[in-house]
C-alpha positions as CSV (number, residue, x, y, z in Angstrom):
1,X,39.9,151.4,6.5
2,X,42.8,153.8,6.8
3,X,45.1,150.9,5.2
4,X,44.7,149.5,2.4
5,X,45.5,146.2,2.4
6,X,47.8,143.6,-0.3
7,X,45.9,141.1,-2.4
8,X,45.2,138.2,-0.8
9,X,45.0,139.8,2.7
10,X,41.6,142.0,1.8
11,X,39.3,141.8,5.3
12,X,35.7,139.5,4.1
13,X,33.6,142.6,4.3
14,X,29.6,142.7,3.0
15,X,26.8,144.7,4.1
16,X,24.4,142.3,2.2
17,X,26.1,138.7,3.9
18,X,25.0,138.0,7.5
19,X,28.2,136.0,8.0
20,X,30.5,138.9,7.0
21,X,33.8,139.5,9.2
22,X,35.3,142.8,9.0
23,X,38.3,144.8,10.5
24,X,37.9,147.0,12.4
25,X,41.3,147.5,14.5
26,X,44.9,146.9,12.7
27,X,48.1,147.5,15.0
28,X,51.2,146.9,13.9
29,X,54.5,145.1,14.8
30,X,55.3,148.6,17.4
31,X,51.6,148.2,18.9
32,X,50.7,150.6,17.0
33,X,47.1,151.4,15.3
34,X,47.8,151.4,11.3
35,X,43.9,150.8,10.8
36,X,40.6,151.3,12.5
37,X,40.0,152.3,16.0
38,X,40.0,151.1,19.3
39,X,36.2,152.5,19.7
40,X,35.1,150.7,16.4
41,X,36.2,147.4,18.1
42,X,34.3,148.7,21.5
43,X,30.8,149.4,20.0
44,X,31.3,146.0,17.7
45,X,31.6,143.6,21.0
46,X,29.2,146.4,22.9
47,X,26.3,145.2,20.4
48,X,27.3,141.3,21.0
49,X,29.7,140.9,17.8
50,X,31.6,138.2,17.4
51,X,35.3,138.3,17.5
52,X,38.5,136.7,15.5
53,X,42.4,137.2,15.8
54,X,43.9,137.4,13.1
55,X,47.8,137.3,13.3
56,X,50.9,136.8,10.7
57,X,54.5,135.2,12.1
58,X,57.2,133.1,10.8
59,X,57.7,129.8,11.8
60,X,61.7,130.0,13.3
61,X,60.5,133.2,14.8
62,X,57.6,132.0,16.8
63,X,57.1,128.2,16.6
64,X,60.9,126.2,16.4
65,X,63.6,129.1,17.0
66,X,65.7,126.6,15.9
67,X,63.8,125.7,12.4
68,X,65.3,127.0,9.2
69,X,62.1,127.6,7.9
70,X,61.1,131.2,8.0
71,X,58.0,130.4,6.2
72,X,55.5,133.0,6.5
73,X,52.4,132.0,8.9
74,X,48.8,133.9,9.2
75,X,46.7,132.5,12.3
76,X,42.8,133.4,13.4
77,X,41.7,132.6,16.1
78,X,38.1,132.6,17.8
79,X,37.5,134.7,20.5
80,X,34.7,133.4,22.3
81,X,34.5,135.1,25.6
82,X,34.2,138.6,24.9
83,X,34.6,141.3,27.2
84,X,33.5,145.1,28.2
85,X,35.3,146.6,31.1
86,X,34.3,150.1,32.3
87,X,32.2,150.7,28.9
88,X,35.9,151.2,28.2
89,X,38.3,148.4,27.2
90,X,37.7,145.3,25.2
91,X,39.4,142.0,25.2
92,X,38.6,138.3,24.1
93,X,39.7,135.0,25.3
94,X,39.5,131.3,23.5
95,X,37.7,129.0,25.2
96,X,38.2,125.9,23.6
97,X,41.9,125.4,22.4
98,X,44.2,122.4,22.7
99,X,47.8,123.3,22.5
100,X,49.3,122.7,19.0
101,X,52.3,121.8,18.0
102,X,52.8,122.9,14.7
103,X,52.8,121.8,11.7
104,X,52.1,118.2,13.0
105,X,49.3,118.1,16.1
106,X,48.6,118.8,19.6
107,X,51.2,119.8,22.2
108,X,53.0,117.3,24.6
109,X,50.7,118.3,27.6
110,X,46.4,118.0,27.1
111,X,45.5,121.5,28.5
112,X,43.0,124.3,27.8
113,X,45.1,126.5,26.2
114,X,43.2,129.8,27.0
115,X,45.1,132.9,25.1
116,X,43.7,136.4,26.0
117,X,43.8,139.4,24.0
118,X,43.8,143.2,25.0
119,X,42.3,145.8,22.5
120,X,46.2,147.7,23.2
121,X,47.8,144.1,21.6
122,X,48.8,143.0,24.8
123,X,48.5,139.0,25.2
124,X,48.4,136.6,28.3
125,X,48.0,132.6,28.0
126,X,46.5,130.1,31.1
127,X,46.5,126.8,30.8
128,X,45.1,124.3,33.4
129,X,46.1,121.0,32.6
130,X,44.2,118.0,31.8
131,X,46.1,115.0,32.2
132,X,46.0,114.0,36.4
133,X,49.5,115.3,37.1
134,X,50.1,115.9,40.6
135,X,51.2,119.8,40.8
136,X,51.5,120.7,44.3
137,X,53.5,124.1,43.3
138,X,52.7,127.2,45.3
139,X,50.6,129.5,44.2
140,X,52.3,133.2,43.2
141,X,54.3,135.3,41.0
142,X,57.2,133.2,39.0
143,X,60.1,134.1,37.1
144,X,58.8,135.8,33.7
145,X,61.9,136.3,31.5
146,X,61.7,136.2,27.5
147,X,63.4,133.7,25.8
148,X,66.8,134.3,24.5
149,X,66.0,133.5,21.3
150,X,62.6,135.1,20.6
151,X,63.1,138.6,20.5
152,X,59.5,139.5,19.5
153,X,58.0,138.3,23.1
154,X,58.0,140.4,25.8
155,X,57.6,139.0,29.1
156,X,55.0,140.7,31.9
157,X,54.8,138.8,34.6
158,X,54.0,135.1,34.9
159,X,51.9,133.3,38.2
160,X,52.0,129.6,39.9
161,X,54.5,127.9,37.2
162,X,54.5,125.1,39.7
163,X,50.6,124.4,40.0
164,X,48.0,122.6,37.9
165,X,47.3,126.1,36.5
166,X,50.2,128.5,35.3
167,X,49.6,131.5,33.5
168,X,51.7,134.4,32.3
169,X,50.7,138.0,30.5
170,X,53.2,139.1,28.1
171,X,53.7,140.7,24.5
172,X,54.4,139.2,21.2
173,X,55.5,141.1,18.2
174,X,53.7,139.8,15.1
175,X,53.9,141.1,12.0
176,X,50.6,142.0,11.8
177,X,47.9,141.5,14.2
178,X,43.9,142.2,13.5
179,X,40.6,142.2,15.1
180,X,37.5,141.5,13.1
181,X,34.1,141.1,14.1
182,X,30.7,139.7,12.8
183,X,28.1,141.9,13.2
184,X,25.1,139.7,12.7
185,X,23.3,139.6,16.4
186,X,20.5,141.2,17.4
187,X,19.5,142.8,20.7
188,X,16.2,141.8,21.8
189,X,16.0,142.0,25.4
190,X,17.8,143.7,28.1
191,X,16.5,142.8,31.9
192,X,17.8,144.3,35.4
193,X,18.8,141.8,38.1
194,X,15.3,141.5,39.2
195,X,14.0,140.4,35.5
196,X,12.7,143.5,34.6
197,X,12.8,144.7,30.9
198,X,14.9,147.7,30.4
199,X,14.8,147.6,26.9
200,X,12.9,145.2,24.2
201,X,10.3,143.1,25.0
202,X,9.1,139.6,25.5
203,X,6.9,139.2,22.6
204,X,9.9,139.7,20.5
205,X,12.3,137.5,22.3
206,X,9.2,134.8,22.0
207,X,8.9,135.2,18.0
208,X,12.9,135.5,18.1
209,X,13.0,132.2,20.0
210,X,9.9,130.4,17.7
211,X,12.2,131.0,14.5
212,X,15.0,128.7,15.9
213,X,17.6,131.3,16.3
214,X,20.9,130.9,18.2
215,X,21.3,132.7,21.3
216,X,24.2,135.0,22.8
217,X,24.5,136.4,26.5
218,X,26.1,140.0,27.6
219,X,26.3,139.4,31.6
220,X,27.0,141.9,33.8
221,X,29.0,141.5,36.9
222,X,29.3,138.0,36.6
223,X,33.4,137.9,37.8
224,X,32.4,140.4,41.0
225,X,33.4,137.2,43.1
226,X,37.2,136.9,41.8
227,X,39.7,138.1,43.8
228,X,41.0,141.9,43.1
229,X,44.1,142.5,41.2
230,X,46.8,145.4,42.0
231,X,48.5,147.4,39.1
232,X,45.7,148.2,37.1
233,X,43.2,150.8,36.3
234,X,40.3,150.2,37.6
235,X,40.8,146.8,39.6
236,X,39.4,144.6,40.8
237,X,35.6,145.9,40.8
238,X,35.4,147.3,37.9
239,X,32.2,147.4,36.2
240,X,31.9,144.5,33.6
241,X,29.8,142.7,30.6
242,X,31.0,139.3,29.8
243,X,29.6,137.8,26.4
244,X,28.9,134.1,25.5
245,X,26.9,132.0,23.3
246,X,24.2,130.1,24.2
247,X,24.2,126.6,23.8
248,X,20.8,124.3,24.8
249,X,18.2,127.0,25.0
250,X,14.4,127.2,26.7
251,X,11.8,128.9,26.6
252,X,8.8,128.4,29.1
253,X,5.7,129.5,27.7
254,X,3.0,130.7,29.7
255,X,5.7,132.7,31.5
256,X,7.7,133.6,28.8
257,X,10.5,132.8,30.7
258,X,14.0,132.7,28.6
259,X,17.0,130.6,30.2
260,X,19.8,130.0,28.0
261,X,22.9,127.2,29.2
262,X,26.3,129.2,27.7
263,X,29.1,127.7,26.3
264,X,31.9,127.7,28.7
265,X,34.2,130.8,29.2
266,X,36.7,132.9,30.6
267,X,36.3,134.4,33.8
268,X,39.2,136.8,34.9
269,X,39.3,139.6,37.5
270,X,37.8,142.6,35.7
271,X,40.5,145.0,35.3
272,X,42.4,147.5,32.7
273,X,44.0,145.6,30.7
274,X,42.4,142.3,31.7
275,X,45.5,139.8,32.3
276,X,45.6,136.7,34.4
277,X,47.0,136.5,38.0
278,X,47.5,133.7,40.7
279,X,43.8,132.7,41.8
280,X,42.1,135.5,39.4
281,X,40.2,133.2,37.0
282,X,38.8,130.7,36.7
283,X,37.0,128.3,34.0
284,X,33.0,128.1,34.0
285,X,29.4,127.6,32.4
286,X,25.9,129.8,33.1
287,X,22.3,129.6,33.0
288,X,21.1,132.8,32.7
289,X,17.4,133.1,32.8
290,X,15.4,136.3,32.0
291,X,13.9,136.7,35.5
292,X,17.3,137.6,36.7
293,X,18.5,134.6,38.3
294,X,22.3,133.3,36.5
295,X,23.3,129.8,38.1
296,X,27.5,129.2,37.6
297,X,29.1,126.7,37.6
298,X,32.9,127.4,37.9
299,X,36.3,124.9,37.9
300,X,38.7,126.3,39.8
301,X,41.2,125.2,37.6
302,X,44.4,124.3,40.4
303,X,41.9,121.0,41.3
304,X,39.7,120.6,38.6
305,X,37.0,120.6,41.5
306,X,33.6,122.7,40.5
307,X,32.0,125.1,43.0
308,X,28.0,126.0,42.0
309,X,26.9,129.5,43.1
310,X,23.9,131.7,42.4
311,X,23.8,135.1,41.5
312,X,21.6,138.2,40.3
313,X,22.5,140.0,37.1
314,X,21.4,142.5,34.6
315,X,21.8,140.4,31.0
316,X,21.4,141.1,27.4
317,X,20.1,138.5,25.0
318,X,21.2,138.6,21.5
319,X,19.7,136.1,18.8
320,X,20.7,136.0,15.1
């Protein structure tokens, strides 16, 4: 890397270790690049790599500003959903986290804590609440202001504060912000919207499946039906690829049809940078087939009601 890392902060890296994590980008508390580069991050996401975000902050600056405790905290987070927007912008989002109240346990209200990180260090969070409390407030812009006792926090905008799914976009100046990737996925098949093979082979896919491997899919255009957003670069109709790991996977042996039922993921209106807006996101699962068909089950975060849709998508298939 471009910067040596003090003892105790070395990135885990070994070309011979398949589970190795490698730092590809590091930002300062001013969001300046001090290690790696955005192209390294984009290349890793494009290749289906897993992504984790590492940060450092002080307890009484970020967790409890009334506390006398200035202990340094290190955090890592798994970005289960990753995005490549227009083949030139990388981002990732949490998918499974509940709010936590450090160092004790969970936060006061059950919800999904869907933090999102862009390659430039800008951040966002959406919280669909899961406790069933009524939240009839109108959708739209909400007041956005940094807490007076949190000078490292910069509010960008906020949405839907009185609803079941508030969200906001912001920047928090962490002492250290690192992007780490795990690069042990292999692309074995690339299919178009009609199931035609663009690269790889059905034979390679069949052989990989028979070994009991894990699967990940990169699905193009799966967020195209979300409402367009204003105020970004390439809004609404931006070309995009969303990467998510598979859970249950199936292979029809005679017709050589591969089916991957994905883990849950966050869909966000594709734009640069990636940001939450009112009605511009949801929470979904997909069943992707190698003949180009993708079934989508998406939950409306305001009502928690599901919608089923069918799509035809270009998909890249990765195994590990």
